[in-house]
C-alpha angles and dihedrals in degrees: 000000000000120000093204091110092056091084099032122113131199111271115273122232088264092051093047089050090053089049090052091049091051091048090050091049092056093054117104113279094235089054093048091049088062088061099064109149096010112133120215115209132178121210132168093242141354116269122263088249091057092047092051093044092052092040092233120167096208136025087231089067094080126062099175142351138204112215121187140038121324119231092260090054095038096079094055095057127070111237096223111119094355119135118236120267109263139197117205124202114194110216103198096047090047092050089048091051089047092054090053099047140054097239125107119256089241094054091049092051090047092049092051093045094049091046094051093045087048089061088055094051099033100243127166123242089254091053090049092050091052092051089049090051090054093047094055 
């Protein structure tokens, strides 16, 4: 048995951000092009306001979130004074999910990222699964 894990720590916010950036870079170019202007952020947990708005019982119930206007809605709203579209990845819930499942951390981050981007562009679950398959 390897003791390599004896000194390992959970990824920091910066390390999780780097993991998300690497996952985004592996997504198909045409898919990434749909995300122009979308800001990807990593936080430990969703805010209390998000938890209340989504009526979640625990901050561990949400792995990621798209905030903003999807592409279909985007054309109908004037951009003046509007915040950028954002994708939030929540480090602690993702790590908790990782600890309870057999998937790699990278595949979980990719899944959450694709799912949240999918909300931005209006993709079906089948479309998102296909994009994930190409990003692996």
